[in-house]
C-alpha positions as CSV (number, residue, x, y, z in Angstrom):
1,X,24.1,56.6,75.8
2,X,22.3,52.9,76.5
3,X,23.6,51.6,72.9
4,X,26.8,53.0,74.3
5,X,27.1,51.2,77.2
6,X,25.3,48.3,75.6
7,X,28.5,48.3,73.0
8,X,30.9,48.3,76.3
9,X,29.5,45.5,78.2
10,X,32.8,42.9,78.8
11,X,32.6,39.9,76.9
12,X,33.8,36.8,78.9
13,X,36.1,34.4,77.2
14,X,35.0,31.0,76.0
15,X,34.9,28.2,78.4
16,X,33.3,25.1,78.2
17,X,30.2,25.8,80.3
18,X,29.2,21.7,80.2
19,X,31.6,18.7,81.2
20,X,33.4,16.6,78.8
21,X,31.4,13.8,79.5
22,X,28.1,15.7,78.9
23,X,29.6,17.1,75.6
24,X,30.2,13.4,75.1
25,X,26.3,12.2,75.5
26,X,25.5,15.2,73.5
27,X,27.3,14.1,70.9
28,X,26.1,10.9,71.2
29,X,22.3,11.4,70.4
30,X,23.3,12.0,66.9
31,X,25.2,8.6,66.1
32,X,22.5,7.0,63.9
33,X,22.4,10.1,61.9
34,X,24.2,9.8,58.5
35,X,28.2,10.4,58.8
36,X,29.5,13.9,57.6
37,X,26.3,14.8,57.2
38,X,25.2,18.4,58.7
39,X,22.5,18.7,62.0
40,X,20.4,21.8,62.3
41,X,20.5,23.2,65.4
42,X,16.8,23.2,65.3
43,X,16.5,19.4,64.7
44,X,19.2,18.6,67.6
45,X,17.3,21.1,69.9
46,X,14.5,18.8,69.2
47,X,16.3,15.7,69.8
48,X,17.1,17.1,73.2
49,X,13.8,18.3,74.0
50,X,14.6,21.9,74.0
51,X,14.6,25.2,71.9
52,X,17.5,25.6,69.5
53,X,17.6,29.7,71.0
54,X,17.7,28.2,75.0
55,X,20.9,29.1,76.6
56,X,21.9,25.7,78.2
57,X,21.5,24.2,74.3
58,X,24.1,27.2,72.8
59,X,26.4,26.1,76.1
60,X,26.2,23.1,75.2
61,X,27.0,23.2,71.2
62,X,29.7,25.4,72.4
63,X,31.7,23.5,74.5
64,X,31.2,20.6,72.3
65,X,32.7,22.2,69.9
66,X,35.7,23.6,72.1
67,X,36.4,19.9,73.2
68,X,37.1,19.1,69.7
69,X,33.7,16.6,69.3
70,X,32.4,19.1,66.6
71,X,32.4,21.9,64.0
72,X,29.5,24.5,63.2
73,X,28.9,26.5,60.7
74,X,27.1,29.9,60.1
75,X,24.2,28.5,58.4
76,X,23.3,27.2,62.1
77,X,24.7,23.5,61.6
78,X,27.1,21.2,63.2
79,X,28.6,17.9,61.9
80,X,30.0,15.4,64.2
81,X,34.0,15.2,64.0
82,X,36.3,12.1,63.9
83,X,36.7,11.9,68.2
84,X,33.4,11.8,68.6
85,X,32.6,9.0,66.2
86,X,35.7,7.2,68.2
87,X,34.0,7.8,71.3
88,X,30.2,7.3,70.8
89,X,30.6,3.9,68.1
90,X,33.9,2.4,70.1
91,X,36.1,0.1,68.2
92,X,39.5,0.5,70.4
93,X,40.8,-0.3,73.5
94,X,40.1,1.5,77.0
95,X,43.2,2.6,77.0
96,X,43.3,4.7,74.0
97,X,39.8,6.0,74.3
98,X,40.9,7.2,77.6
99,X,43.9,8.9,75.9
100,X,41.6,10.3,73.6
101,X,38.8,11.4,76.1
102,X,42.0,13.7,78.3
103,X,43.4,14.7,74.4
104,X,39.5,16.2,74.3
105,X,39.7,17.7,77.5
106,X,43.2,19.3,76.9
107,X,41.7,20.8,73.9
108,X,39.7,23.7,74.8
109,X,41.6,27.4,74.7
110,X,41.3,27.9,78.1
111,X,41.9,24.5,79.5
112,X,45.4,24.2,77.7
113,X,46.1,27.9,79.4
114,X,45.3,26.5,82.1
115,X,46.9,23.1,82.7
116,X,50.7,24.1,81.9
117,X,50.3,25.4,85.5
118,X,48.3,22.5,87.4
119,X,49.7,19.4,86.0
120,X,51.8,17.5,88.9
121,X,50.5,19.8,91.8
122,X,47.7,19.7,94.6
123,X,44.3,20.6,92.3
124,X,43.6,24.3,93.8
125,X,39.5,24.6,95.5
126,X,37.0,25.6,93.1
127,X,37.1,29.1,94.5
128,X,40.9,29.6,93.6
129,X,40.3,28.2,90.3
130,X,37.8,30.6,90.1
131,X,39.6,33.7,91.3
132,X,42.6,32.4,89.1
133,X,40.2,32.5,85.7
134,X,39.1,35.9,86.5
135,X,42.5,38.1,87.3
136,X,44.7,35.7,84.8
137,X,41.9,34.0,82.5
138,X,39.6,36.9,81.4
139,X,36.7,35.1,82.3
140,X,33.9,37.4,84.1
141,X,32.8,37.3,87.9
142,X,29.2,35.8,86.9
143,X,30.7,32.5,84.7
144,X,33.6,31.9,86.5
145,X,32.1,29.9,89.2
146,X,30.9,27.8,86.9
147,X,33.9,27.6,84.7
148,X,35.9,26.8,87.7
149,X,33.3,24.0,88.6
150,X,33.3,22.4,85.2
151,X,36.8,22.0,84.8
152,X,37.0,20.5,87.9
153,X,33.8,18.2,87.1
154,X,35.4,17.2,83.8
155,X,38.9,16.1,85.2
156,X,36.5,14.5,88.1
157,X,34.8,12.5,85.6
158,X,38.3,11.3,83.8
159,X,39.5,10.2,87.1
160,X,42.8,12.4,86.3
161,X,43.1,13.2,89.8
162,X,45.3,11.2,92.2
163,X,45.5,12.3,95.5
164,X,44.5,15.7,95.2
165,X,47.0,15.9,92.2
166,X,46.1,16.8,88.5
167,X,47.8,14.4,86.6
168,X,47.4,13.8,82.8
169,X,50.2,10.6,82.2
170,X,48.1,7.8,81.3
171,X,50.1,5.2,83.1
172,X,50.2,7.0,86.2
173,X,46.3,7.7,86.1
174,X,45.7,4.2,85.4
175,X,47.6,2.9,88.4
176,X,49.4,5.6,89.6
177,X,52.2,3.8,90.7
178,X,55.0,4.3,93.5
179,X,58.3,4.3,92.5
180,X,62.1,5.6,92.0
181,X,63.4,4.8,89.2
182,X,66.6,6.1,86.8
183,X,66.3,5.6,82.9
184,X,68.6,6.6,80.3
185,X,67.7,7.5,76.4
186,X,68.6,3.6,75.4
187,X,65.5,2.7,77.5
188,X,68.0,1.2,80.4
189,X,66.2,2.1,83.4
190,X,66.4,0.5,87.2
191,X,63.1,1.4,89.9
192,X,61.3,0.4,92.4
193,X,57.4,-0.9,92.4
194,X,54.4,-1.5,94.8
195,X,55.5,-4.6,97.2
196,X,59.5,-4.3,96.3
197,X,61.6,-3.0,99.4
198,X,64.4,-0.9,99.6
199,X,67.6,-2.0,102.1
200,X,65.0,-4.2,103.0
201,X,62.9,-2.1,103.9
202,X,58.8,-1.9,102.2
203,X,58.0,0.8,100.1
204,X,55.0,3.0,101.4
205,X,51.8,2.1,99.3
206,X,51.5,4.3,96.3
207,X,48.1,6.3,98.0
208,X,50.4,7.9,100.8
209,X,52.3,9.8,97.6
210,X,51.7,12.7,96.1
211,X,53.1,14.0,92.5
212,X,56.8,13.3,91.3
213,X,60.0,15.4,91.0
214,X,62.2,14.9,88.6
215,X,65.5,14.9,89.1
216,X,68.6,14.9,86.4
217,X,70.8,12.0,86.4
218,X,73.0,12.9,83.5
219,X,73.6,11.6,79.7
220,X,69.9,12.5,79.5
221,X,69.0,10.6,82.4
222,X,66.4,11.0,85.6
223,X,65.4,9.8,88.8
224,X,61.7,10.5,89.9
225,X,60.9,10.3,93.1
226,X,57.8,10.0,94.3
227,X,56.5,12.0,97.6
228,X,54.4,11.9,100.6
229,X,50.9,13.4,100.6
230,X,51.8,15.8,103.4
231,X,55.3,17.4,101.8
232,X,55.7,20.8,101.8
233,X,57.1,22.6,99.1
234,X,60.3,23.5,101.2
235,X,60.5,20.1,102.0
236,X,60.3,18.7,98.5
237,X,63.0,21.5,97.2
238,X,65.1,20.3,99.8
239,X,65.1,17.2,98.7
240,X,65.6,17.5,95.5
241,X,68.4,19.6,95.8
242,X,70.1,17.2,98.4
243,X,69.9,13.9,95.7
244,X,71.0,16.3,93.1
245,X,73.8,16.9,95.5
246,X,74.3,13.3,96.2
247,X,74.5,12.6,92.2
248,X,77.0,15.4,92.2
249,X,79.2,13.9,94.6
250,X,78.6,10.1,93.7
251,X,77.8,10.0,90.0
252,X,80.2,12.9,89.0
253,X,76.9,14.3,87.2
254,X,76.9,18.2,87.0
């Protein structure tokens, strides 16, 4: 009977149990090891001052693998992958390394499933993300809080939460701009940057703006409008409809 109960015990979906920063710190301990040579769990655990059987060590191994930093084998060994070497022995610009870190953050299967519903929106609280993980991503309630917290912690480490909005766009992260632009496939664009004016009225500081609204402008062009942080969903949709209507009437955009 106990065997049947044990057999039917639910298993949580895989999730990073440590942050990306912690995973990078872990692989950094082995940057002086022969490149491409497998490292045993026992050797790695000793390097970390723990036993290879401890949960924290196994969680770290699993997380580093999910972030695409290492590959593992059935022989209880792991090998550092190219992204790991690029991060622990950097030779590229900060922008390139930042791009790589965001790519690693987006690599875990769980995060890849979550991100499309979160990017460009106000990031929910940890408790709300916890509930989302349980309800829609097969994470057990006993582990969901930690999974949610690590997701938020990794995003915070990467500074990809801008004014409460999750944004993976590299340029937007490095300098979250206040701009309204219309651009076409030939690269022509009109934009209003910080410190500019619209009809003599100064543009408000970018910190007061949230995620952008992308409005089709015809001929593969679009207008990007940054809305104030306190804008409600209903107000944003209303503004979007009004501008789209203006484009239709003034520029004959369908």
